[in-house]
C-alpha positions in Angstrom: 71.0 84.6 -15.9 69.9 85.7 -12.4 71.9 83.9 -9.3 68.6 84.2 -7.3 66.6 82.7 -9.6 69.0 79.8 -10.7 69.2 79.3 -7.1 65.7 79.4 -6.9 65.3 77.1 -9.6 68.0 74.6 -8.5 66.4 74.2 -4.7 63.0 73.8 -6.6 64.0 70.8 -8.4 65.5 69.7 -5.5 62.9 70.0 -2.9 61.4 66.9 -0.7 57.7 66.4 -1.2 56.7 66.6 2.5 53.1 65.2 3.0 51.4 65.6 5.8 50.7 63.3 7.9 47.5 62.8 10.0 47.5 62.8 13.5 45.8 59.8 13.8 48.5 57.8 11.9 51.6 59.6 14.1 49.8 58.3 17.1 49.4 54.6 16.1 52.8 54.6 14.7 54.2 56.0 18.7 52.0 53.0 19.9 53.5 50.7 17.4 57.4 51.9 19.1 56.0 51.7 22.3 55.4 48.1 21.9 58.3 47.4 20.5 60.7 49.0 23.0 58.5 47.0 25.6 58.6 43.7 23.8 62.2 44.0 23.2 63.3 45.1 26.6 61.5 42.1 28.0 63.5 40.2 25.7 66.7 41.1 26.6 65.6 41.1 30.5 66.1 37.3 29.8 70.3 37.5 29.1 70.7 39.1 33.1 72.4 36.5 35.2 69.8 34.6 37.1 66.5 35.7 35.2 65.8 32.5 33.9 66.7 30.5 36.8 64.3 32.3 38.4 61.0 32.0 35.6 62.2 28.5 36.0 61.6 28.5 40.0 58.2 30.5 39.5 59.4 33.8 40.0 59.4 37.2 38.3 61.0 40.1 40.5 59.5 39.6 43.8 56.1 38.1 42.0 55.1 34.2 41.8 54.5 33.4 38.2 50.6 32.6 38.3 47.7 32.7 36.2 46.8 36.2 38.1 50.1 37.4 37.5 50.3 36.8 34.1 46.9 37.8 33.0 47.9 40.8 34.7 51.2 40.6 32.6 48.9 40.7 29.7 46.5 43.2 30.5 49.0 45.5 30.7 50.8 45.1 27.6 47.6 44.2 25.6 46.3 48.2 26.4 49.0 49.8 24.6 48.7 47.5 21.6 45.2 47.9 20.9 46.0 52.1 20.8 47.9 51.3 17.6 44.4 50.1 16.4 42.2 52.3 18.3 43.9 55.8 17.6 42.9 54.7 13.6 40.1 53.9 14.7 38.4 56.0 17.5 36.2 59.1 16.6 38.5 61.9 17.1 36.7 63.2 20.6 37.4 59.7 21.8 40.8 59.2 20.4 42.1 62.2 21.7 40.8 61.7 25.5 42.0 57.6 25.3 45.6 58.1 23.8 46.0 61.4 26.8 44.7 59.1 29.9 46.8 55.7 28.5 49.4 57.7 28.1 49.6 58.8 31.6 48.6 55.9 33.1 51.4 53.9 31.1 54.6 56.5 32.6 54.2 55.1 35.9 54.0 51.4 34.5 57.2 52.0 32.4 59.4 53.3 35.7 57.9 50.7 37.8 60.1 48.5 35.8 62.8 50.1 37.0 62.3 49.4 40.2 64.5 46.4 42.4 68.0 45.7 39.6 67.8 48.4 37.3 70.6 48.2 34.6 71.3 50.7 32.3 69.8 49.0 29.3 66.3 49.6 31.2 66.6 52.7 32.2 68.0 53.9 28.6 64.8 51.7 27.5 62.8 53.6 29.9 63.4 56.5 29.0 62.6 56.2 25.5 59.2 54.9 26.6 58.6 57.5 28.1 58.9 60.6 25.7 56.8 57.8 23.2 54.0 58.7 25.7 55.1 61.9 25.9 54.8 62.2 22.2 51.3 60.9 22.5 49.7 62.9 25.2 51.4 66.3 23.0 50.1 64.9 19.8 46.7 63.7 21.2 46.5 67.5 23.2 47.4 69.4 20.2 44.9 67.7 17.8 43.8 69.6 15.1 40.7 71.8 15.3 38.6 72.7 12.8 38.5 76.3 12.4 34.8 78.0 12.3 
């Protein structure tokens, strides 16, 4: 039997199916990954010395913990959380621009979290989050077009 033909048959038999994933699902998965990182970074911050003591005194970094502060903090994480659903639900044109603009706004917010004392886990997490946001921008920017 021909060696090339045998190799081709074996490669075909062992080939893995690679399903093309819709850009909306890719974006939703990226926003979900971002949310997990945001939550875990906030959680791991509680293990840093003095953080819980400061929280019990009513302070986070240089901010007093007030209803306004907590509302602002919730608003900052609500938008990426909603983008998980909106990336799947919005029509393509609105979806594309929402993903690009919201991801771009979130990059400085993520980097702001490094102000003050930034431990290595915070830097690593911020880098990972910025990479995810850049991927969101890239996928949304290169949104597939309908061929005319």
